[in-house]
C-alpha positions in Angstrom: 23.4 5.8 7.5 21.4 3.6 5.1 18.9 5.2 2.9 15.5 3.5 3.0 13.9 2.8 -0.3 10.3 3.9 -0.4 7.5 2.0 -2.1 4.8 3.6 -4.3 1.3 4.0 -2.9 -0.2 1.7 -5.5 1.8 -1.5 -5.5 -1.1 -3.5 -7.0 -0.7 -1.9 -10.4 2.8 -3.4 -10.6 1.3 -6.8 -11.0 0.2 -5.8 -14.5 3.7 -5.0 -15.6 6.1 -2.0 -15.4 4.6 -0.2 -18.4 1.0 -0.8 -17.5 -1.4 2.2 -17.5 -5.0 2.3 -16.3 -6.1 2.4 -20.0 -4.1 -0.7 -20.8 -5.4 -2.5 -17.8 -9.0 -1.7 -18.7 -8.3 -2.7 -22.3 -7.0 -6.1 -21.1 -10.4 -7.0 -19.8 -12.3 -5.9 -22.9 -15.4 -7.6 -24.2 -13.6 -8.6 -27.4 -12.2 -11.6 -25.6 -15.6 -13.1 -25.3 -16.1 -12.3 -21.7 -19.5 -11.2 -20.5 -20.1 -7.6 -19.4 -20.3 -8.7 -15.7 -17.0 -10.6 -15.8 -15.2 -7.6 -17.4 -16.7 -5.2 -14.9 -15.8 -7.5 -12.0 -12.1 -7.6 -13.1 -11.9 -3.8 -13.3 -13.6 -3.4 -10.0 -11.4 -6.1 -8.4 -8.2 -4.4 -9.8 -9.4 -1.0 -8.5 -10.4 -2.4 -5.1 -7.0 -4.1 -4.8 -5.3 -0.7 -5.6 -7.3 1.0 -2.9 -6.5 -1.7 -0.4 -2.8 -1.4 -1.3 -3.0 2.4 -0.9 -4.7 2.1 2.5 -2.0 -0.4 3.6 0.7 2.1 2.6 -0.9 4.9 4.6 -1.2 2.6 7.6 2.5 1.6 7.4 3.6 5.2 7.0 1.6 6.2 10.0 2.9 3.3 12.1 6.5 4.2 11.2 6.0 7.9 12.1 4.3 7.0 15.4 7.1 4.6 16.3 9.8 7.2 15.5 7.9 9.8 17.6 7.7 7.4 20.5 11.4 6.6 20.3 12.2 10.3 20.2 10.0 11.0 23.2 11.5 8.2 25.4 15.0 9.4 24.6 16.2 6.7 22.3 18.8 7.7 19.7 16.8 8.9 16.6 17.5 11.7 14.2 15.0 14.5 14.4 14.9 14.9 10.6 14.0 11.3 10.3 11.0 11.8 12.5 9.9 14.9 10.6 10.3 13.2 7.2 8.3 10.2 8.3 5.6 12.4 9.8 5.4 14.4 6.6 5.3 11.2 4.4 2.4 9.9 6.5 0.6 13.2 6.3 1.0 13.3 2.5 -0.1 9.7 2.1 -3.2 10.4 4.1 -4.0 13.5 2.1 -3.6 11.6 -1.1 -6.0 8.8 0.2 -8.4 11.5 1.3 -8.4 13.1 -2.1 -9.1 9.8 -3.8 -11.9 9.1 -1.4 -13.4 12.5 -2.1 -13.2 12.0 -5.9 -14.9 8.6 -5.5 -17.7 10.1 -3.4 -18.2 12.9 -6.0 -18.4 10.3 -8.8 -20.9 8.2 -6.8 -23.0 11.3 -6.1 -22.9 12.2 -9.8 -24.1 8.7 -10.8 -27.0 8.8 -8.3 -28.2 12.1 -9.8 -28.3 10.7 -13.3 -31.7 9.9 -14.6 -32.2 6.3 -15.8 
């Protein structure tokens, strides 16, 4: 039996290097380099959007894998029950993580809209 290697939910951060942190990424687009405020903001927003897209893709793949394993189990193909349960739980946890991120983003947006200008 071969153990499948799992990928992280945010593969887009890996493009910045193995030791990259959100702070170092934001620092890499600082205004000190002579970039305008709009250009720096665009880079941060682009990086964040790319991370969210990657996370959504991981959730979709986890759900597809769980669905396929469930289908195979139901039609009688040889599949281990624990593999189905693990894949289903991974898909559930990935979705819960995505939902938590969405809720935090919504809270932040609502907080910004309540701020007086």
